[in-house]
PLY file of the C-alpha trace (Angstrom):
ply
format ascii 1.0
element vertex 75
property float x
property float y
property float z
element edge 74
property int vertex1
property int vertex2
end_header
-274.90 -21.25 -32.92
-271.56 -19.38 -33.10
-271.59 -18.98 -36.87
-274.77 -16.92 -36.87
-272.84 -13.63 -36.50
-270.82 -14.49 -39.59
-273.80 -13.56 -41.76
-274.66 -10.32 -39.97
-271.53 -8.65 -41.31
-271.54 -6.99 -44.69
-269.59 -8.39 -47.59
-268.56 -11.75 -48.87
-267.39 -14.58 -46.63
-264.38 -16.86 -46.95
-264.17 -19.93 -44.72
-260.71 -21.52 -44.48
-261.15 -25.21 -43.71
-257.42 -26.04 -43.64
-257.41 -26.76 -39.90
-260.34 -29.19 -39.98
-258.91 -32.49 -38.75
-261.96 -34.77 -38.98
-265.30 -34.43 -40.66
-268.41 -36.39 -41.43
-271.62 -35.83 -43.35
-272.83 -33.45 -40.64
-269.86 -31.19 -41.36
-270.68 -31.11 -45.05
-274.34 -30.46 -44.21
-273.20 -27.46 -42.15
-271.39 -26.07 -45.20
-274.58 -26.43 -47.23
-276.51 -24.60 -44.51
-273.90 -21.82 -44.45
-274.14 -21.53 -48.23
-277.93 -21.21 -48.02
-277.68 -18.70 -45.17
-275.20 -16.59 -47.15
-277.56 -16.55 -50.12
-280.43 -15.46 -47.84
-278.26 -12.51 -46.79
-277.28 -11.76 -50.42
-273.68 -12.69 -49.67
-271.19 -14.84 -51.52
-269.40 -17.53 -49.54
-266.29 -19.49 -50.47
-264.95 -22.60 -48.78
-261.18 -22.69 -48.98
-258.73 -25.55 -48.46
-261.31 -28.28 -47.93
-259.62 -31.36 -46.44
-259.57 -34.53 -48.56
-261.91 -36.42 -46.20
-264.53 -33.69 -46.34
-264.14 -33.34 -50.10
-264.67 -37.08 -50.49
-267.95 -36.86 -48.59
-269.03 -33.90 -50.74
-268.14 -35.78 -53.94
-270.13 -38.90 -53.01
-273.27 -36.79 -52.79
-272.30 -34.54 -55.76
-272.19 -31.53 -53.44
-268.74 -30.67 -54.78
-270.66 -29.44 -57.85
-272.81 -27.11 -55.72
-270.57 -25.87 -52.93
-268.33 -22.88 -53.75
-265.00 -24.67 -53.23
-261.52 -23.24 -53.75
-258.23 -25.03 -53.30
-256.40 -22.31 -51.41
-256.70 -18.79 -50.12
-256.77 -16.27 -52.96
-253.74 -13.96 -53.07
0 1
1 2
2 3
3 4
4 5
5 6
6 7
7 8
8 9
9 10
10 11
11 12
12 13
13 14
14 15
15 16
16 17
17 18
18 19
19 20
20 21
21 22
22 23
23 24
24 25
25 26
26 27
27 28
28 29
29 30
30 31
31 32
32 33
33 34
34 35
35 36
36 37
37 38
38 39
39 40
40 41
41 42
42 43
43 44
44 45
45 46
46 47
47 48
48 49
49 50
50 51
51 52
52 53
53 54
54 55
55 56
56 57
57 58
58 59
59 60
60 61
61 62
62 63
63 64
64 65
65 66
66 67
67 68
68 69
69 70
70 71
71 72
72 73
73 74
């Protein structure tokens, strides 16, 4: 899994999703797994610029209330 190294670094993680073209429930499940992995490493993770399709999937399952979502990259 390529994302595994993301959690070996120190500090908080920001994942920009603005270039995601298509997604399904497996993509949202991956975000949940990344959130859990970040917490296991005592890191904060933020998901930025979630596409509308992915956000719709998250909302149907109420995961938009759990996932650390942000509309755009912080300045």
